[in-house]
C-alpha positions in Angstrom: 7.6 -2.0 -17.8 11.1 -1.0 -17.0 12.5 2.3 -15.5 16.0 3.4 -14.3 16.6 4.5 -10.6 18.8 7.1 -9.9 19.0 7.1 -6.4 22.2 5.3 -5.8 24.0 8.4 -7.9 22.1 11.1 -5.9 23.2 9.5 -2.6 27.0 9.3 -3.7 26.1 12.4 -5.4 24.5 14.1 -1.9 27.7 12.6 0.1 30.0 14.7 -1.7 28.6 18.3 -1.8 27.4 17.9 1.8 31.0 17.3 2.7 32.6 20.3 0.1 29.8 22.7 -0.3 29.9 25.7 1.9 27.0 27.8 2.9 24.4 24.9 1.3 24.7 22.3 4.1 20.7 21.9 4.6 19.4 18.9 2.0 16.8 21.3 0.7 19.8 23.9 -0.5 21.7 21.3 -1.9 18.5 20.2 -3.9 17.9 23.4 -5.4 21.6 23.2 -6.7 21.4 20.1 -8.1 17.9 21.3 -9.9 19.7 24.2 -11.7 22.5 22.2 -13.2 19.8 19.3 -14.0 18.2 22.2 -16.1 21.5 23.0 -17.2 22.4 19.6 -18.3 19.4 19.0 -20.2 19.2 22.4 -21.8 22.7 21.5 -23.2 22.1 18.1 -24.1 18.8 19.2 -26.4 21.0 21.7 -27.9 23.8 19.3 -28.7 26.2 21.3 -26.7 26.7 19.0 -24.0 30.6 19.3 -23.2 32.6 15.9 -22.5 34.6 15.6 -19.1 37.8 16.7 -20.8 36.5 20.2 -20.5 38.5 22.2 -17.8 36.8 22.9 -14.4 36.7 26.7 -15.0 35.7 26.3 -18.5 32.7 24.0 -17.2 31.6 26.4 -14.7 31.3 29.4 -16.9 29.5 27.6 -19.6 26.8 26.0 -16.8 26.9 29.7 -15.5 25.9 31.1 -18.7 23.4 28.3 -19.4 21.8 29.2 -16.3 21.6 32.9 -17.1 19.6 32.0 -20.3 17.4 29.1 -18.1 16.2 31.8 -15.7 15.4 34.2 -18.8 12.9 30.8 -20.5 11.6 29.8 -17.2 10.9 33.4 -15.0 8.7 31.6 -13.0 10.7 29.2 -11.6 13.7 30.8 -10.4 14.8 34.0 -8.3 15.6 37.0 -10.5 19.4 37.5 -10.3 19.5 33.6 -9.2 22.8 31.8 -9.5 24.5 28.5 -9.3 26.3 28.1 -5.9 28.5 25.5 -6.6 32.4 25.9 -6.9 34.2 25.0 -10.0 34.9 21.6 -8.6 31.7 20.6 -7.2 30.2 21.4 -10.5 32.3 19.5 -12.8 31.6 16.2 -10.3 28.0 17.3 -10.4 28.4 17.5 -14.2 30.4 13.8 -14.2 27.5 12.2 -12.3 24.4 13.7 -14.5 26.0 12.3 -17.7 23.8 9.7 -19.2 20.4 11.2 -17.4 17.3 12.1 -19.7 15.2 14.2 -17.6 12.7 13.4 -20.8 12.8 9.9 -21.0 9.6 8.1 -19.6 11.7 4.9 -17.9 13.1 7.3 -15.8 12.6 10.2 -13.3 15.7 11.8 -12.1 14.6 14.9 -10.2 12.0 12.7 -8.1 14.7 10.2 -7.5 16.8 13.6 -6.3 13.9 14.6 -4.3 13.6 11.8 -2.6 17.3 11.4 -1.5 18.1 15.0 -0.4 14.7 15.4 0.9 13.2 12.2 1.5 10.3 11.0 3.1 10.4 12.5 6.4 10.1 15.9 5.7 6.5 15.1 4.8 5.6 12.0 7.0 3.9 14.0 9.8 1.5 15.2 7.5 0.9 12.1 5.7 2.5 13.0 2.4 5.2 10.6 1.1 7.1 10.7 -2.0 5.3 8.5 -4.5 8.0 5.9 -5.3 8.2 5.8 -9.5 7.3 1.9 -9.4 4.1 3.5 -8.8 3.9 6.3 -10.7 5.0 4.4 -13.9 2.4 1.8 -13.0 -0.5 4.0 -13.0 0.5 5.7 -15.9 1.0 3.5 -18.4 -1.9 1.6 -17.2 -3.9 4.3 -18.1 -2.0 5.0 -21.1 -2.6 9.1 -21.5 -3.0 10.4 -25.2 -1.9 13.2 -26.3 -4.7 15.7 -26.0 -6.1 14.1 -23.1 -6.4 16.6 -19.7 -4.4 15.2 -16.8 -4.2 16.5 -13.5 -2.4 15.5 -10.1 -4.5 17.5 -7.3 -1.7 16.6 -4.6 1.2 16.2 -7.2 4.0 16.4 -4.3 7.3 17.4 -6.0 5.9 16.2 -9.6 6.5 12.6 -9.8 3.2 12.3 -11.6 3.3 15.4 -13.8 6.9 13.9 -15.0 6.0 10.6 -15.9 3.1 11.5 -17.8 4.5 14.3 -19.7 7.2 11.7 -20.5 4.9 9.4 -21.7 2.7 11.5 -23.6 5.9 13.4 -25.2 7.0 9.3 -26.3 3.4 9.3 -27.8 3.7 12.3 -30.1 2.3 15.2 -27.9 4.1 18.8 -28.5 5.0 20.8 -25.5 2.7 22.9 -26.3 0.1 20.3 -25.9 1.6 19.2 -22.5 1.9 22.9 -21.3 -1.9 22.9 -21.8 -3.1 20.0 -20.8 -1.2 19.0 -17.7 -2.6 20.5 -14.2 -1.0 20.2 -10.9 -2.1 21.4 -7.5 0.1 21.0 -4.4 -0.7 23.3 -1.0 3.1 23.5 0.0 4.9 26.2 -1.5 8.3 24.5 -1.4 7.1 21.4 -3.5 4.7 22.9 -5.8 7.8 25.2 -7.1 9.5 22.2 -7.1 6.9 20.3 -9.4 7.0 23.2 -11.8 10.4 22.7 -12.2 10.0 18.6 -12.6 7.0 19.0 -15.4 8.9 22.4 -17.0 12.2 20.3 -17.0 10.8 17.6 -18.9 8.7 18.9 -21.3 10.9 21.8 -22.0 8.8 25.2 -21.6 7.7 26.6 -18.4 4.9 24.9 -16.4 3.0 26.1 -14.1 1.8 24.2 -10.8 -1.2 25.7 -8.6 0.0 26.1 -5.0 -3.5 25.8 -3.6 -5.4 23.5 -1.5 -7.1 20.4 -3.4 -10.4 20.4 -1.0 -10.7 23.8 -0.4 -9.7 24.7 -4.0 -8.1 27.9 -2.2 -4.9 28.9 -3.1 -2.2 30.3 -0.4 -3.3 33.7 -0.3 -6.9 32.6 -0.1 -8.3 32.9 -3.5 -9.8 30.4 -5.6 -8.1 29.0 -8.4 -8.8 30.8 -11.7 -10.5 27.8 -13.8 -13.5 25.5 -13.2 -12.3 22.1 -12.5 -15.0 20.0 -11.6 -15.9 17.7 -14.3 -12.9 19.0 -16.4 -10.3 16.5 -17.0 -9.8 13.2 -18.9 -7.5 11.3 -16.3 -6.5 12.4 -12.7 -3.3 10.7 -10.9 -3.5 10.9 -7.2 -1.3 9.9 -4.0 -3.6 11.8 -1.6 -2.1 12.2 2.0 -3.4 9.7 4.4 -3.7 9.4 8.1 -6.3 9.0 10.5 -5.2 11.7 12.9 -4.7 14.4 10.2 -6.7 17.2 9.6 -8.2 17.5 6.4 -10.2 20.8 6.4 -12.4 22.4 8.7 -16.0 22.1 9.0 -16.7 24.7 6.2 -14.9 23.2 3.5 -15.6 19.2 4.9 -19.7 20.4 4.5 -19.1 20.2 0.6 -18.2 16.8 0.5 -21.0 13.8 1.2 -18.3 11.6 2.5 -17.9 13.8 5.0 -21.4 13.2 7.0 -22.5 10.9 9.2 -24.3 7.6 7.5 -26.4 5.0 8.3 -26.6 1.2 7.0 -30.0 -0.4 6.3 -31.1 -4.2 6.2 -30.2 -4.5 2.7 -26.9 -3.4 3.7 -27.0 0.4 1.4 -25.2 3.2 3.0 -27.7 6.7 3.5 -25.9 10.0 3.9 -27.3 12.2 7.0 -27.6 15.8 7.3 -24.9 15.5 10.3 -21.4 16.1 9.7 -18.8 14.0 11.0 -16.3 14.9 13.9 -13.4 14.0 11.8 -12.5 13.2 8.0 -9.4 11.5 7.3 -7.9 13.7 4.0 -7.6 10.2 2.0 -11.3 10.0 2.1 -12.3 13.4 1.1 -9.8 12.8 -2.1 -11.9 10.1 -3.0 -14.9 11.9 -4.2 -12.5 15.3 -4.7 -11.0 12.4 -7.8 -14.5 11.9 -9.2 -15.9 15.1 -9.2 -12.4 16.2 -11.2 -13.3 13.4 -13.8 -15.4 13.9 -16.8 -18.0 11.3 -16.9 -16.2 8.2 -18.8 -12.7 9.8 -17.8 -9.6 7.7 -15.6 -8.4 8.0 -12.9 -5.3 6.2 -11.2 -4.6 6.4 -7.3 -2.7 4.9 -4.3 -4.5 4.5 -1.3 -4.0 2.6 1.9 -5.5 -0.6 1.6 -7.3 -0.2 5.0 -9.8 2.7 3.4 -10.8 -0.2 1.0 -10.9 -3.2 2.8 -11.8 -2.4 6.5 -15.6 -2.6 7.6 -14.7 0.8 9.2 -14.5 2.6 5.4 -17.0 0.0 3.8 -19.3 3.4 2.5 -16.5 4.8 1.2 -16.0 1.9 -1.2 -19.9 1.7 -1.5 -19.4 5.6 -2.5 -16.7 5.1 -5.1 -18.5 1.7 -6.8 -21.7 4.1 -7.3 -19.7 6.5 -9.3 -17.2 4.6 -11.0 -16.1 1.3 -12.3 -13.1 -0.2 -10.8 -11.0 -1.6 -13.3 -7.7 -2.8 -11.3 -6.7 -2.8 -7.9 -2.7 -4.1 -7.4 -2.1 -4.8 -3.7 1.3 -3.4 -2.8 4.3 -4.6 -0.9 4.8 -2.9 2.4 8.0 -1.6 1.5 6.6 0.6 -1.5 6.8 3.8 0.7 10.8 2.7 2.7 13.2 4.7 1.9 15.7 3.7 4.7 15.4 1.0 7.4 13.9 4.4 9.6 12.7 6.6 6.4 9.3 6.0 5.2 6.4 4.2 6.2 5.3 0.6 6.3 1.5 1.3 5.5 0.3 -0.8 3.1 -1.2 0.4 0.2 -3.1 -0.4 -3.1 -2.7 0.5 -6.7 -6.4 1.5 -8.5 -7.3 2.8 -11.4 -11.3 3.3 -12.0 -13.5 4.8 -15.2 -15.8 7.7 -13.8 -19.6 5.8 -14.8 -21.4 8.1 -17.5 -24.7 6.7 -17.7 -24.3 4.9 -20.8 -24.3 0.9 -21.3 -21.2 -0.4 -20.9 -19.5 -3.8 -21.3 -19.9 -6.1 -17.9 -17.2 -4.6 -15.3 -14.2 -6.9 -14.9 -11.8 -5.7 -12.4 -8.0 -7.1 -11.9 -6.9 -8.0 -8.9 -3.1 -8.7 -8.2 -0.6 -8.8 -5.1 2.7 -7.7 -5.5 5.1 -9.0 -3.6 7.9 -7.2 -4.6 8.0 -3.3 -6.3 11.3 -2.9 -7.0 13.5 -2.4 -3.8 13.7 -3.6 -0.3 12.1 -2.6 3.1 15.3 -0.2 3.4 14.8 0.9 -0.1 17.5 -0.5 -1.5 17.2 -1.6 -5.1 16.9 -5.3 -5.7 15.9 -6.9 -9.2 12.2 -8.6 -7.6 9.4 -6.5 -9.2 6.3 -8.0 -10.0 4.9 -4.8 -11.4 6.0 -5.6 -14.8 4.3 -8.9 -14.7 0.8 -7.2 -13.1 1.0 -4.7 -15.9 1.0 -7.2 -18.7 -2.1 -9.0 -17.3 -3.7 -6.2 -16.8 -3.0 -4.7 -20.8 -3.7 -7.9 -22.2 -6.9 -8.7 -20.4 -7.9 -5.0 -20.9 -7.4 -5.4 -24.7 -9.3 -8.4 -24.9 -12.7 -7.3 -22.7 -14.6 -6.5 -25.9 -14.2 -9.9 -27.0 -14.3 -11.5 -23.5 -18.4 -9.8 -23.4 -18.7 -10.9 -27.4 -17.2 -14.3 -27.6 -17.1 -15.6 -23.9 -17.7 -18.9 -25.1 -15.3 -19.3 -27.8 -12.3 -17.3 -25.3 -13.3 -20.5 -22.7 -13.0 -22.8 -25.1 -9.8 -21.9 -26.7 -8.4 -21.3 -22.9 -9.6 -24.9 -21.8 -7.7 -26.3 -25.4 -4.5 -24.5 -24.1 -4.8 -25.8 -20.4 -5.1 -29.3 -22.0 -1.9 -28.7 -24.1 0.1 -28.0 -21.2 0.6 -30.3 -18.4 1.9 -27.1 -16.4 -0.6 -24.0 -17.3 1.3 -20.3 -16.8 1.0 -19.3 -13.3 -0.7 -15.7 -13.2 0.1 -12.7 -10.8 -3.6 -11.8 -10.9 -7.1 -13.1 -11.4 -9.9 -11.1 -13.2 -13.5 -11.1 -11.8 -16.8 -9.6 -11.9 -18.0 -6.3 -10.1 -20.6 -8.9 -9.0 -17.8 -11.3 -7.5 -16.7 -8.4 -5.2 -17.7 -9.5 -1.2 -19.0 -7.1 1.8 -17.5 -3.9 -0.2 -13.8 -5.2 -0.2 -11.7 -4.4 -2.7 -8.3 -5.6 -1.3 -6.6 -8.3 -3.4 -5.3 -10.3 -1.2 -9.1 -11.5 -0.1 -9.8 -13.3 -3.5 -6.8 -15.5 -3.2 -7.7 -17.9 -6.2 -5.4 -20.4 -5.5 -6.6 -20.2 -1.8 -10.4 -20.7 -3.2 -9.3 -23.6 -5.6 -7.3 -25.7 -2.7 -10.6 -25.6 -0.6 -12.9 -26.4 -3.6 -10.5 -29.7 -4.1 -11.3 -30.9 -0.9 -15.1 -30.7 -0.8 -15.5 -34.6 -1.5 -12.9 -35.7 1.0 -13.5 -33.4 3.4 -16.2 -31.6 5.5 -15.6 -27.6 4.7 -17.2 -25.9 7.9 -17.4 -22.2 8.1 -16.3 -20.7 11.5 -19.1 -18.4 11.9 -21.9 -21.2 12.2 -20.1 -23.7 14.0 -20.2 -20.6 16.7 -23.7 -19.8 16.1 -24.4 -23.4 16.6 -22.2 -23.6 20.0 -20.4 -26.0 18.5 -17.0 -23.4 18.8 -17.0 -20.1 20.7 -14.3 -17.5 20.9 -13.6 -14.7 23.1 -10.3 -12.1 22.9 -7.9 -11.5 26.1 -7.5 -8.2 28.0 -4.8 -5.6 28.4 -3.4 -5.1 32.0 -1.3 -1.9 31.4 2.7 -1.9 31.1 2.6 -1.3 35.2 1.4 -4.4 36.0 4.4 -6.1 34.3 7.3 -7.9 36.3 5.0 -7.8 39.7 4.6 -11.2 40.2 5.5 -14.8 38.9 2.0 -15.5 36.7 2.5 -15.4 32.8 0.8 -12.6 30.5 0.9 -13.8 27.5 1.4 -11.7 24.3 1.4 -12.9 20.9 5.3 -13.2 20.4 5.0 -16.1 23.6 3.2 -18.2 21.2 5.2 -20.6 19.1 4.7 -24.3 17.4 1.7 -25.0 19.2 3.0 -24.3 22.5 3.4 -21.3 24.6 6.9 -20.5 25.2 8.5 -21.8 28.3 9.7 -18.3 29.7 6.9 -15.7 28.8 8.2 -12.4 28.2 5.8 -10.5 31.2 4.2 -12.0 34.2 1.9 -10.0 36.8 0.9 -10.7 40.0 -1.9 -12.9 41.5 -3.6 -9.7 42.7 -3.8 -8.9 38.9 -4.4 -12.6 38.1 -7.6 -12.9 40.0 -8.9 -9.3 38.8 -9.3 -11.3 35.6 -9.4 -14.9 35.6 -13.0 -15.9 35.8 -13.6 -13.7 32.8 -10.8 -15.1 30.8 -11.7 -18.9 32.2 -8.7 -20.4 30.5 -9.0 -24.1 30.5 -7.1 -26.8 29.3 -7.4 -27.8 25.3 -8.8 -24.4 24.9 -6.7 -23.2 21.4 -5.0 -19.6 21.5 -4.4 -17.6 17.7 -3.0 -14.5 17.1 -5.9 -11.9 16.1 -3.7 -9.0 15.4 0.0 -7.8 14.3 1.9 -8.3 11.1 3.8 -11.6 10.7 2.2 -14.0 13.6 -1.7 -13.3 12.7 -2.8 -17.1 12.5 0.1 -18.6 15.1 -1.7 -21.2 17.0 -0.9 -22.7 20.4 -3.2 -25.2 22.7 -3.3 -25.1 26.6 -2.3 -27.8 28.7 -2.8 -28.5 32.4 0.4 -26.8 32.5 -1.0 -23.4 31.1 -4.3 -23.0 32.9 -2.9 -20.1 35.3 -2.4 -17.4 32.7 -3.5 -13.9 31.3 -3.5 -13.3 27.7 -3.6 -10.2 25.7 -6.5 -8.8 23.6 -4.3 -9.5 20.5 -4.7 -13.2 20.9 -8.3 -15.0 20.2 -9.4 -17.9 22.8 -11.1 -20.5 21.0 -12.7 -23.3 22.6 -14.7 -26.8 21.2 -18.0 -27.2 23.2 -19.4 -30.3 21.1 -16.6 -32.9 20.3 -19.1 -35.2 18.5 -17.6 -33.7 15.1 -14.4 -31.7 15.4 -12.2 -31.8 18.9 -9.7 -29.8 19.7 -6.6 -31.9 18.2 -8.4 -31.5 15.0 -9.2 -28.1 15.4 -5.2 -27.4 16.1 -4.4 -28.8 13.2 -6.7 -27.3 10.5 -6.6 -23.9 11.8 -2.3 -24.5 11.5 -2.8 -25.9 7.6 -1.9 -24.1 4.2 -5.8 -23.8 3.4 -6.8 -22.0 6.6 -3.7 -20.5 6.8 -4.1 -18.9 3.1 -7.9 -17.9 4.7 -6.2 -16.0 7.5 -3.4 -14.0 5.4 -6.3 -13.1 2.8 -8.9 -12.4 5.1 -6.9 -9.7 7.5 -7.6 -6.1 7.4 -4.7 -3.4 7.2 -5.2 -1.0 9.8 -2.3 1.4 9.2 0.9 -0.4 10.0 -0.9 -3.1 11.9 -3.3 -6.0 10.5 -6.1 -8.0 12.1 -8.6 -10.8 11.3 -11.2 -9.1 13.4 -14.5 -10.3 12.3 -13.7 -12.3 9.6 -12.6 -15.2 11.8 -16.1 -15.9 11.2 -15.7 -16.6 7.4 -12.9 -19.3 7.8 -13.8 -22.2 6.3 -12.5 -25.1 8.5 -11.5 -28.5 6.5 -12.2 -31.6 8.5 -11.8 -35.4 6.7 -14.6 -37.2 6.4 -13.3 -40.6 7.2 -13.8 -41.3 10.9 -10.8 -43.1 10.7 -8.3 -40.4 9.1 -9.8 -38.1 11.8 -9.0 -40.5 15.0 -5.5 -40.8 13.3 -4.9 -37.2 13.3 -6.5 -36.7 16.7 -3.6 -39.3 18.0 -0.6 -38.0 15.8 -1.7 -34.4 17.6 -2.1 -35.3 21.0 1.4 -37.0 21.1 2.8 -34.2 19.2 1.4 -31.9 22.3 2.2 -34.2 24.7 5.9 -35.1 23.6 6.6 -31.2 23.4 5.2 -30.2 26.6 7.0 -33.2 28.6 10.2 -31.7 27.1 9.2 -28.3 28.3 8.4 -29.0 31.7 11.7 -31.1 32.1 13.6 -28.2 31.1 11.7 -26.2 33.1 12.5 -28.8 36.3 16.1 -29.3 35.1 16.8 -25.5 35.7 15.1 -25.2 39.1 17.0 -28.3 40.4 20.3 -27.3 39.3 20.2 -23.8 41.5 18.9 -26.3 44.6 21.6 -26.1 47.4 
């Protein structure tokens, strides 16, 4: 899987046009001119009349303007009557050169999508939870589902038409005719600007006029308040979607929400099953309603490729959504995406952690045992500033998913043979090939969590290898037997900062098993006395970062110098109550060890742009050596490290004070 990214090309073109074109300084107006030129360029290329760069500016300008008049007649609903190219001859000549070599019909690129992202960008829609879907994610989902000629496809939140264009190019490469593509690909977008852009996107790819409905996919009403012209539920073989997401976004009014089962409050029985009540929830995030809309659009047995926030498929808050999804569909793959996926620049876009899901709607028939491909992609072809980088895990994930999907029948019918072959291949090589993802059964899903990092195969293998040499202690069991206890801190408010000399410890004040010499914030004696008894800080308590992005799992131990502190709610205070099996020094080392840190990274939950370990701290498995001699040696080692660091820290503090004495 590879694709050509034209963003740098369009960035140069945008910079040129913004400094030259008069009367079209808004990016949307500049994009409109580029789209006109793309249509002309594509038409000239497909009719083999594309001129070279030796043509004069005036001749090229006349050719493009004649061609655009032809296009407005062929695509009457996409351009205004009497619309013209507004670029001057030299700007048009420069644009023609920039577009040379671009083929909008290729399934390996999405030039109009790249142009939209460059000229308009994510910022224009970010406040409404709508972000441009990067080509890497679009291409992965399209190729993973592999839509065939004759299959019906819809994107109910199509934005600028990225899924529509790439799907059309993919099906066209498989032999689909323009007429088939025009009939079988449908888009819905509630924003009129994006709806016309998506229609142009699709039309540019297939070469004939295509229509995108300007309507709300949840209410199924057009912008004029009319019902969409045809029945959509249970009508499509494939649904692609990157629905808008955001907890604070109003997805629909109560009348519309009342039509969706997921908009109602629910109860949970002792067996863990969810039951919906007749009472409507006060608010339903749009991504939740879109999960149900996507399932409704599919025919039984139909497939879907969706971009969803990881928090929707991994947090206990939304476990009922995953339960609903698994009742109505077989999930076939989940790809965890890097937080840079939706970043377009240092400030543009969002760090929201997302996943790519593919699924098949249940049809009641007996199927092969459900298998789900889980993988975590660390790179997606660009960095956190939106700049292209060569690192991209998605081609590997696609290859592994396609190979596993092809072998699914063989897995079910000749499982023993496959296992035997795998063993023989592994024994033939001392270094078996490292795979990005893992295949698990639907029964392997725990606590309705679909986030791939939750099922870290290497971490589980690491713990299994330690089972004979270590006690593997679940922290929740230690808490239930009062061997260990843990609590969280408090928030004192910004107005309390700097009111005194008592350290208020935050996540950034913890590093290398110790609390920093100079905490960022301090509070008064009065505020300290208000919270000190509740927090009850003692020597040998361990502080561990609970919430954040990069610091989750970072630990520090309280010494006699640190007892007079307050600490924030994003920290756990962990105390060992029974030292017979585990002491604070061993617990500190164990919490900081690779097996536990891997668990912490895999079990953290994404809450929009911040992660939290939350109650999953109870699921951490703590490895403690079985050997008493080893435990004694490690305890002594950790105590020495702590003592040496505290001595150095306190000597530094004293030196800083004494040097300023008169």
